[in-house]
TIVO-2410 file (N, C-alpha, C; in nm, 3 decimals):
# residues 141
REC num residu      c1      c2      c3 atome chaine
REC   1      M  -0.139   0.445  -6.779     N      A
REC   1      M  -0.219   0.375  -6.681    CA      A
REC   1      M  -0.132   0.304  -6.578     C      A
REC   2      R  -0.024   0.248  -6.631     N      A
REC   2      R   0.064   0.173  -6.544    CA      A
REC   2      R   0.130   0.266  -6.443     C      A
REC   3      I   0.163   0.386  -6.479     N      A
REC   3      I   0.227   0.482  -6.388    CA      A
REC   3      I   0.131   0.519  -6.275     C      A
REC   4      K   0.002   0.538  -6.306     N      A
REC   4      K  -0.098   0.568  -6.203    CA      A
REC   4      K  -0.108   0.452  -6.103     C      A
REC   5      H  -0.103   0.328  -6.155     N      A
REC   5      H  -0.111   0.211  -6.068    CA      A
REC   5      H   0.012   0.202  -5.977     C      A
REC   6      I   0.128   0.233  -6.029     N      A
REC   6      I   0.251   0.230  -5.950    CA      A
REC   6      I   0.246   0.337  -5.841     C      A
REC   7      F   0.202   0.460  -5.877     N      A
REC   7      F   0.191   0.566  -5.776    CA      A
REC   7      F   0.089   0.533  -5.668     C      A
REC   8      S  -0.025   0.476  -5.706     N      A
REC   8      S  -0.127   0.441  -5.605    CA      A
REC   8      S  -0.078   0.329  -5.514     C      A
REC   9      T  -0.001   0.235  -5.569     N      A
REC   9      T   0.055   0.128  -5.489    CA      A
REC   9      T   0.158   0.182  -5.391     C      A
REC  10      I   0.242   0.272  -5.437     N      A
REC  10      I   0.344   0.333  -5.350    CA      A
REC  10      I   0.276   0.415  -5.241     C      A
REC  11      F   0.172   0.490  -5.278     N      A
REC  11      F   0.099   0.571  -5.181    CA      A
REC  11      F   0.033   0.482  -5.074     C      A
REC  12      A  -0.031   0.374  -5.117     N      A
REC  12      A  -0.096   0.282  -5.023    CA      A
REC  12      A   0.007   0.217  -4.932     C      A
REC  13      A   0.121   0.178  -4.987     N      A
REC  13      A   0.226   0.114  -4.907    CA      A
REC  13      A   0.282   0.212  -4.805     C      A
REC  14      S   0.299   0.338  -4.844     N      A
REC  14      S   0.351   0.436  -4.749    CA      A
REC  14      S   0.251   0.462  -4.636     C      A
REC  15      L   0.123   0.459  -4.667     N      A
REC  15      L   0.022   0.474  -4.562    CA      A
REC  15      L   0.028   0.358  -4.464     C      A
REC  16      M   0.043   0.238  -4.516     N      A
REC  16      M   0.048   0.121  -4.428    CA      A
REC  16      M   0.173   0.121  -4.341     C      A
REC  17      V   0.281   0.172  -4.393     N      A
REC  17      V   0.405   0.177  -4.316    CA      A
REC  17      V   0.397   0.282  -4.206     C      A
REC  18      T   0.340   0.398  -4.236     N      A
REC  18      T   0.335   0.505  -4.137    CA      A
REC  18      T   0.221   0.490  -4.038     C      A
REC  19      L   0.114   0.424  -4.075     N      A
REC  19      L  -0.001   0.410  -3.986    CA      A
REC  19      L   0.034   0.340  -3.854     C      A
REC  20      P   0.102   0.227  -3.856     N      A
REC  20      P   0.137   0.163  -3.728    CA      A
REC  20      P   0.224   0.251  -3.638     C      A
REC  21      V   0.307   0.337  -3.696     N      A
REC  21      V   0.391   0.425  -3.617    CA      A
REC  21      V   0.303   0.520  -3.536     C      A
REC  22      H   0.202   0.577  -3.600     N      A
REC  22      H   0.111   0.667  -3.530    CA      A
REC  22      H   0.028   0.592  -3.427     C      A
REC  23      A  -0.016   0.471  -3.458     N      A
REC  23      A  -0.095   0.393  -3.364    CA      A
REC  23      A  -0.011   0.359  -3.242     C      A
REC  24      N   0.116   0.325  -3.264     N      A
REC  24      N   0.203   0.295  -3.151    CA      A
REC  24      N   0.228   0.418  -3.066     C      A
REC  25      A   0.240   0.532  -3.128     N      A
REC  25      A   0.261   0.655  -3.051    CA      A
REC  25      A   0.140   0.684  -2.964     C      A
REC  26      D   0.020   0.661  -3.016     N      A
REC  26      D  -0.101   0.682  -2.936    CA      A
REC  26      D  -0.109   0.581  -2.822     C      A
REC  27      D  -0.072   0.455  -2.850     N      A
REC  27      D  -0.073   0.354  -2.745    CA      A
REC  27      D   0.025   0.390  -2.635     C      A
REC  28      G   0.138   0.448  -2.669     N      A
REC  28      G   0.237   0.489  -2.569    CA      A
REC  28      G   0.180   0.593  -2.477     C      A
REC  29      D   0.106   0.691  -2.530     N      A
REC  29      D   0.043   0.793  -2.446    CA      A
REC  29      D  -0.061   0.731  -2.355     C      A
REC  30      A  -0.139   0.634  -2.407     N      A
REC  30      A  -0.242   0.570  -2.326    CA      A
REC  30      A  -0.179   0.492  -2.212     C      A
REC  31      S  -0.064   0.427  -2.238     N      A
REC  31      S  -0.002   0.349  -2.131    CA      A
REC  31      S   0.051   0.441  -2.021     C      A
REC  32      V   0.096   0.559  -2.058     N      A
REC  32      V   0.142   0.655  -1.957    CA      A
REC  32      V   0.025   0.696  -1.869     C      A
REC  33      K  -0.089   0.720  -1.929     N      A
REC  33      K  -0.207   0.758  -1.852    CA      A
REC  33      K  -0.251   0.645  -1.760     C      A
REC  34      K  -0.243   0.521  -1.809     N      A
REC  34      K  -0.283   0.407  -1.727    CA      A
REC  34      K  -0.192   0.393  -1.604     C      A
REC  35      K  -0.061   0.416  -1.624     N      A
REC  35      K   0.032   0.404  -1.514    CA      A
REC  35      K   0.009   0.510  -1.407     C      A
REC  36      S  -0.030   0.629  -1.449     N      A
REC  36      S  -0.050   0.736  -1.352    CA      A
REC  36      S  -0.186   0.728  -1.283     C      A
REC  37      A  -0.278   0.649  -1.339     N      A
REC  37      A  -0.408   0.634  -1.277    CA      A
REC  37      A  -0.393   0.553  -1.149     C      A
REC  38      K  -0.472   0.589  -1.048     N      A
REC  38      K  -0.466   0.522  -0.919    CA      A
REC  38      K  -0.530   0.384  -0.930     C      A
REC  39      P  -0.461   0.277  -0.884     N      A
REC  39      P  -0.519   0.144  -0.894    CA      A
REC  39      P  -0.636   0.129  -0.796     C      A
REC  40      A  -0.728   0.042  -0.833     N      A
REC  40      A  -0.843   0.018  -0.746    CA      A
REC  40      A  -0.797  -0.048  -0.617     C      A
REC  41      T  -0.845   0.002  -0.504     N      A
REC  41      T  -0.806  -0.051  -0.374    CA      A
REC  41      T  -0.898  -0.167  -0.337     C      A
REC  42      K  -0.841  -0.275  -0.290     N      A
REC  42      K  -0.920  -0.389  -0.247    CA      A
REC  42      K  -0.978  -0.360  -0.109     C      A
REC  43      I  -1.104  -0.398  -0.090     N      A
REC  43      I  -1.172  -0.381   0.038    CA      A
REC  43      I  -1.181  -0.518   0.104     C      A
REC  44      F  -1.143  -0.526   0.232     N      A
REC  44      F  -1.140  -0.651   0.307    CA      A
REC  44      F  -1.251  -0.652   0.412     C      A
REC  45      D  -1.294  -0.771   0.452     N      A
REC  45      D  -1.380  -0.786   0.569    CA      A
REC  45      D  -1.291  -0.786   0.692     C      A
REC  46      E  -1.348  -0.759   0.810     N      A
REC  46      E  -1.268  -0.747   0.932    CA      A
REC  46      E  -1.187  -0.873   0.963     C      A
REC  47      G  -1.253  -0.986   0.968     N      A
REC  47      G  -1.184  -1.112   1.000    CA      A
REC  47      G  -1.083  -1.151   0.895     C      A
REC  48      Q  -1.119  -1.132   0.770     N      A
REC  48      Q  -1.029  -1.162   0.659    CA      A
REC  48      Q  -0.901  -1.078   0.670     C      A
REC  49      F  -0.917  -0.951   0.703     N      A
REC  49      F  -0.802  -0.861   0.714    CA      A
REC  49      F  -0.709  -0.906   0.826     C      A
REC  50      I  -0.765  -0.942   0.940     N      A
REC  50      I  -0.683  -0.987   1.054    CA      A
REC  50      I  -0.609  -1.115   1.019     C      A
REC  51      R  -0.678  -1.212   0.957     N      A
REC  51      R  -0.612  -1.337   0.919    CA      A
REC  51      R  -0.500  -1.314   0.817     C      A
REC  52      M  -0.522  -1.222   0.724     N      A
REC  52      M  -0.423  -1.200   0.619    CA      A
REC  52      M  -0.297  -1.129   0.668     C      A
REC  53      F  -0.309  -1.037   0.766     N      A
REC  53      F  -0.196  -0.952   0.800    CA      A
REC  53      F  -0.139  -0.972   0.940     C      A
REC  54      S  -0.199  -1.055   1.022     N      A
REC  54      S  -0.143  -1.082   1.155    CA      A
REC  54      S  -0.008  -1.152   1.141     C      A
REC  55      N   0.089  -1.103   1.214     N      A
REC  55      N   0.224  -1.159   1.221    CA      A
REC  55      N   0.299  -1.154   1.088     C      A
REC  56      K   0.257  -1.066   0.996     N      A
REC  56      K   0.328  -1.048   0.870    CA      A
REC  56      K   0.434  -0.939   0.887     C      A
REC  57      T   0.535  -0.942   0.801     N      A
REC  57      T   0.641  -0.842   0.807    CA      A
REC  57      T   0.593  -0.713   0.738     C      A
REC  58      R   0.668  -0.606   0.761     N      A
REC  58      R   0.635  -0.478   0.696    CA      A
REC  58      R   0.638  -0.494   0.544     C      A
REC  59      Q   0.736  -0.567   0.494     N      A
REC  59      Q   0.749  -0.586   0.350    CA      A
REC  59      Q   0.630  -0.661   0.292     C      A
REC  60      Q   0.584  -0.765   0.360     N      A
REC  60      Q   0.469  -0.842   0.313    CA      A
REC  60      Q   0.343  -0.755   0.309     C      A
REC  61      V   0.325  -0.672   0.410     N      A
REC  61      V   0.208  -0.583   0.415    CA      A
REC  61      V   0.219  -0.478   0.305     C      A
REC  62      A   0.336  -0.420   0.288     N      A
REC  62      A   0.355  -0.318   0.184    CA      A
REC  62      A   0.333  -0.376   0.045     C      A
REC  63      D   0.375  -0.499   0.022     N      A
REC  63      D   0.353  -0.564  -0.107    CA      A
REC  63      D   0.204  -0.583  -0.134     C      A
REC  64      A   0.127  -0.617  -0.031     N      A
REC  64      A  -0.015  -0.643  -0.048    CA      A
REC  64      A  -0.100  -0.516  -0.050     C      A
REC  65      L  -0.066  -0.418   0.034     N      A
REC  65      L  -0.151  -0.299   0.049    CA      A
REC  65      L  -0.092  -0.172  -0.011     C      A
REC  66      G   0.036  -0.173  -0.040     N      A
REC  66      G   0.101  -0.052  -0.090    CA      A
REC  66      G   0.147   0.034   0.025     C      A
REC  67      K   0.188   0.154  -0.010     N      A
REC  67      K   0.241   0.248   0.089    CA      A
REC  67      K   0.127   0.296   0.181     C      A
REC  68      P   0.152   0.303   0.312     N      A
REC  68      P   0.046   0.350   0.403    CA      A
REC  68      P   0.017   0.498   0.384     C      A
REC  69      A  -0.104   0.539   0.421     N      A
REC  69      A  -0.142   0.681   0.414    CA      A
REC  69      A  -0.057   0.763   0.509     C      A
REC  70      S  -0.023   0.707   0.625     N      A
REC  70      S   0.065   0.775   0.720    CA      A
REC  70      S   0.129   0.671   0.812     C      A
REC  71      T   0.234   0.712   0.881     N      A
REC  71      T   0.302   0.625   0.976    CA      A
REC  71      T   0.329   0.702   1.104     C      A
REC  72      N   0.357   0.629   1.210     N      A
REC  72      N   0.392   0.691   1.337    CA      A
REC  72      N   0.491   0.599   1.406     C      A
REC  73      Q   0.590   0.657   1.469     N      A
REC  73      Q   0.694   0.580   1.538    CA      A
REC  73      Q   0.660   0.574   1.686     C      A
REC  74      G   0.674   0.455   1.744     N      A
REC  74      G   0.657   0.442   1.888    CA      A
REC  74      G   0.768   0.513   1.961     C      A
REC  75      R   0.740   0.569   2.077     N      A
REC  75      R   0.843   0.643   2.151    CA      A
REC  75      R   0.892   0.561   2.268     C      A
REC  76      Q   1.012   0.589   2.309     N      A
REC  76      Q   1.070   0.524   2.426    CA      A
REC  76      Q   1.005   0.581   2.552     C      A
REC  77      P   0.978   0.498   2.652     N      A
REC  77      P   0.921   0.550   2.776    CA      A
REC  77      P   1.023   0.636   2.853     C      A
REC  78      S   0.970   0.732   2.926     N      A
REC  78      S   1.058   0.814   3.010    CA      A
REC  78      S   1.112   0.726   3.122     C      A
REC  79      E   1.211   0.779   3.195     N      A
REC  79      E   1.269   0.701   3.307    CA      A
REC  79      E   1.162   0.669   3.411     C      A
REC  80      E   1.074   0.765   3.437     N      A
REC  80      E   0.968   0.743   3.536    CA      A
REC  80      E   0.872   0.634   3.490     C      A
REC  81      E   0.833   0.638   3.364     N      A
REC  81      E   0.742   0.536   3.311    CA      A
REC  81      E   0.808   0.399   3.312     C      A
REC  82      A   0.935   0.394   3.278     N      A
REC  82      A   1.008   0.268   3.279    CA      A
REC  82      A   1.021   0.213   3.421     C      A
REC  83      A   1.042   0.303   3.519     N      A
REC  83      A   1.053   0.259   3.658    CA      A
REC  83      A   0.920   0.201   3.707     C      A
REC  84      R   0.809   0.267   3.671     N      A
REC  84      R   0.677   0.216   3.710    CA      A
REC  84      R   0.650   0.082   3.644     C      A
REC  85      A   0.691   0.065   3.520     N      A
REC  85      A   0.666  -0.059   3.448    CA      A
REC  85      A   0.745  -0.175   3.507     C      A
REC  86      T   0.864  -0.148   3.561     N      A
REC  86      T   0.948  -0.254   3.615    CA      A
REC  86      T   0.922  -0.281   3.762     C      A
REC  87      L   0.835  -0.204   3.826     N      A
REC  87      L   0.806  -0.224   3.968    CA      A
REC  87      L   0.759  -0.367   3.992     C      A
REC  88      G   0.825  -0.436   4.078     N      A
REC  88      G   0.785  -0.572   4.114    CA      A
REC  88      G   0.834  -0.678   4.015     C      A
REC  89      Q   0.913  -0.640   3.915     N      A
REC  89      Q   0.960  -0.739   3.818    CA      A
REC  89      Q   1.107  -0.775   3.839     C      A
REC  90      G   1.169  -0.719   3.938     N      A
REC  90      G   1.312  -0.744   3.958    CA      A
REC  90      G   1.391  -0.653   3.867     C      A
REC  91      G   1.470  -0.567   3.924     N      A
REC  91      G   1.539  -0.462   3.851    CA      A
REC  91      G   1.631  -0.510   3.741     C      A
REC  92      D   1.716  -0.610   3.767     N      A
REC  92      D   1.815  -0.653   3.667    CA      A
REC  92      D   1.750  -0.718   3.546     C      A
REC  93      A   1.648  -0.797   3.567     N      A
REC  93      A   1.582  -0.865   3.454    CA      A
REC  93      A   1.514  -0.763   3.364     C      A
REC  94      A   1.450  -0.664   3.423     N      A
REC  94      A   1.379  -0.563   3.344    CA      A
REC  94      A   1.476  -0.475   3.266     C      A
REC  95      R   1.591  -0.442   3.326     N      A
REC  95      R   1.688  -0.355   3.259    CA      A
REC  95      R   1.762  -0.427   3.147     C      A
REC  96      S   1.771  -0.560   3.155     N      A
REC  96      S   1.847  -0.633   3.054    CA      A
REC  96      S   1.766  -0.656   2.926     C      A
REC  97      K   1.636  -0.628   2.926     N      A
REC  97      K   1.555  -0.647   2.806    CA      A
REC  97      K   1.596  -0.546   2.699     C      A
REC  98      K   1.595  -0.590   2.575     N      A
REC  98      K   1.629  -0.500   2.465    CA      A
REC  98      K   1.510  -0.408   2.435     C      A
REC  99      N   1.539  -0.295   2.371     N      A
REC  99      N   1.433  -0.203   2.332    CA      A
REC  99      N   1.367  -0.255   2.203     C      A
REC 100      D   1.236  -0.260   2.204     N      A
REC 100      D   1.163  -0.305   2.087    CA      A
REC 100      D   1.141  -0.189   1.991     C      A
REC 101      S   1.143  -0.221   1.863     N      A
REC 101      S   1.112  -0.123   1.759    CA      A
REC 101      S   0.961  -0.128   1.734     C      A
REC 102      V   0.892  -0.015   1.754     N      A
REC 102      V   0.747  -0.010   1.739    CA      A
REC 102      V   0.713   0.096   1.635     C      A
REC 103      E   0.633   0.057   1.538     N      A
REC 103      E   0.590   0.150   1.433    CA      A
REC 103      E   0.445   0.120   1.398     C      A
REC 104      M   0.366   0.227   1.376     N      A
REC 104      M   0.228   0.212   1.337    CA      A
REC 104      M   0.210   0.261   1.194     C      A
REC 105      W   0.136   0.182   1.115     N      A
REC 105      W   0.101   0.220   0.978    CA      A
REC 105      W  -0.049   0.241   0.972     C      A
REC 106      Y  -0.091   0.343   0.900     N      A
REC 106      Y  -0.233   0.376   0.888    CA      A
REC 106      Y  -0.278   0.370   0.743     C      A
REC 107      Y  -0.388   0.301   0.719     N      A
REC 107      Y  -0.452   0.293   0.587    CA      A
REC 107      Y  -0.595   0.345   0.601     C      A
REC 108      K  -0.649   0.397   0.492     N      A
REC 108      K  -0.783   0.455   0.495    CA      A
REC 108      K  -0.880   0.376   0.408     C      A
REC 109      H  -0.996   0.349   0.463     N      A
REC 109      H  -1.110   0.290   0.392    CA      A
REC 109      H  -1.076   0.161   0.319     C      A
REC 110      I  -1.013   0.066   0.388     N      A
REC 110      I  -0.982  -0.061   0.324    CA      A
REC 110      I  -1.049  -0.179   0.394     C      A
REC 111      V  -1.118  -0.153   0.509     N      A
REC 111      V  -1.184  -0.262   0.581    CA      A
REC 111      V  -1.333  -0.229   0.594     C      A
REC 112      R  -1.417  -0.322   0.553     N      A
REC 112      R  -1.562  -0.306   0.554    CA      A
REC 112      R  -1.622  -0.360   0.685     C      A
REC 113      Y  -1.715  -0.283   0.743     N      A
REC 113      Y  -1.788  -0.332   0.860    CA      A
REC 113      Y  -1.937  -0.345   0.834     C      A
REC 114      A  -1.984  -0.294   0.724     N      A
REC 114      A  -2.124  -0.307   0.681    CA      A
REC 114      A  -2.121  -0.314   0.528     C      A
REC 115      P  -2.231  -0.357   0.466     N      A
REC 115      P  -2.228  -0.373   0.320    CA      A
REC 115      P  -2.177  -0.251   0.242     C      A
REC 116      K  -2.212  -0.132   0.283     N      A
REC 116      K  -2.168  -0.013   0.209    CA      A
REC 116      K  -2.086   0.083   0.294     C      A
REC 117      R  -2.027   0.034   0.403     N      A
REC 117      R  -1.950   0.120   0.492    CA      A
REC 117      R  -1.814   0.059   0.523     C      A
REC 118      T  -1.712   0.147   0.528     N      A
REC 118      T  -1.577   0.105   0.564    CA      A
REC 118      T  -1.528   0.190   0.681     C      A
REC 119      Y  -1.432   0.135   0.755     N      A
REC 119      Y  -1.370   0.213   0.863    CA      A
REC 119      Y  -1.290   0.327   0.802     C      A
REC 120      D  -1.291   0.442   0.869     N      A
REC 120      D  -1.215   0.557   0.821    CA      A
REC 120      D  -1.065   0.528   0.821     C      A
REC 121      K  -1.020   0.457   0.923     N      A
REC 121      K  -0.877   0.434   0.939    CA      A
REC 121      K  -0.851   0.295   0.997     C      A
REC 122      V  -0.745   0.232   0.949     N      A
REC 122      V  -0.699   0.103   1.002    CA      A
REC 122      V  -0.555   0.123   1.047     C      A
REC 123      E  -0.526   0.080   1.170     N      A
REC 123      E  -0.391   0.092   1.225    CA      A
REC 123      E  -0.329  -0.047   1.237     C      A
REC 124      L  -0.211  -0.063   1.178     N      A
REC 124      L  -0.133  -0.185   1.193    CA      A
REC 124      L  -0.012  -0.150   1.278     C      A
REC 125      T   0.005  -0.219   1.391     N      A
REC 125      T   0.119  -0.194   1.479    CA      A
REC 125      T   0.223  -0.303   1.459     C      A
REC 126      F   0.342  -0.260   1.420     N      A
REC 126      F   0.454  -0.351   1.399    CA      A
REC 126      F   0.548  -0.344   1.518     C      A
REC 127      V   0.579  -0.458   1.576     N      A
REC 127      V   0.678  -0.468   1.683    CA      A
REC 127      V   0.789  -0.557   1.630     C      A
REC 128      N   0.909  -0.499   1.620     N      A
REC 128      N   1.025  -0.571   1.565    CA      A
REC 128      N   0.993  -0.633   1.429     C      A
REC 129      D   0.935  -0.553   1.340     N      A
REC 129      D   0.906  -0.588   1.201    CA      A
REC 129      D   0.795  -0.690   1.182     C      A
REC 130      R   0.715  -0.717   1.282     N      A
REC 130      R   0.600  -0.809   1.268    CA      A
REC 130      R   0.473  -0.737   1.310     C      A
REC 131      C   0.365  -0.758   1.234     N      A
REC 131      C   0.237  -0.697   1.266    CA      A
REC 131      C   0.178  -0.768   1.388     C      A
REC 132      Q   0.173  -0.698   1.500     N      A
REC 132      Q   0.128  -0.757   1.625    CA      A
REC 132      Q  -0.010  -0.711   1.668     C      A
REC 133      N  -0.062  -0.603   1.607     N      A
REC 133      N  -0.192  -0.551   1.647    CA      A
REC 133      N  -0.260  -0.484   1.527     C      A
REC 134      V  -0.391  -0.503   1.518     N      A
REC 134      V  -0.472  -0.439   1.415    CA      A
REC 134      V  -0.586  -0.368   1.486     C      A
REC 135      A  -0.607  -0.240   1.453     N      A
REC 135      A  -0.715  -0.163   1.514    CA      A
REC 135      A  -0.791  -0.089   1.405     C      A
REC 136      Y  -0.923  -0.079   1.422     N      A
REC 136      Y  -1.009  -0.008   1.326    CA      A
REC 136      Y  -1.067   0.115   1.394     C      A
REC 137      F  -1.074   0.227   1.321     N      A
REC 137      F  -1.124   0.353   1.378    CA      A
REC 137      F  -1.218   0.422   1.281     C      A
REC 138      N  -1.318   0.488   1.337     N      A
REC 138      N  -1.401   0.585   1.264    CA      A
REC 138      N  -1.386   0.718   1.335     C      A
REC 139      D  -1.349   0.821   1.260     N      A
REC 139      D  -1.333   0.954   1.319    CA      A
REC 139      D  -1.470   1.015   1.341     C      A
REC 140      R  -1.502   1.047   1.464     N      A
REC 140      R  -1.630   1.109   1.500    CA      A
REC 140      R  -1.600   1.247   1.556     C      A
REC 141      R  -1.593   1.346   1.471     N      A
REC 141      R  -1.561   1.480   1.517    CA      A
REC 141      R  -1.679   1.570   1.503     C      A
***
């Protein structure tokens, strides 16, 4: 009788030792799935969005909103466009200005304009690493 009790105790102990190993292995797979799942996107109201991101740096915006859906780089004006822009401003003063870095970031469906509707696209324009303009668009094609 005593031998049966010893074997059942050893068997129960081995089950208890191996069970957490299997449970941890399953939890590891679940955590991988959670990491690959897309996080829920926060939806902002128009005014709230402008207050939160006006004059913020690219890094601050990226930390809050994540990577943009797309980006676009501002282009330098042609010589003709630059000449027209400087007309009447005094040639030397206009030529001595440094070139600004302009970049646009685009996010999709993050700003609400009605209870159940969001803008298709939001454009944040960064000038010299600061958000200087916010625009909302709906594609009507």
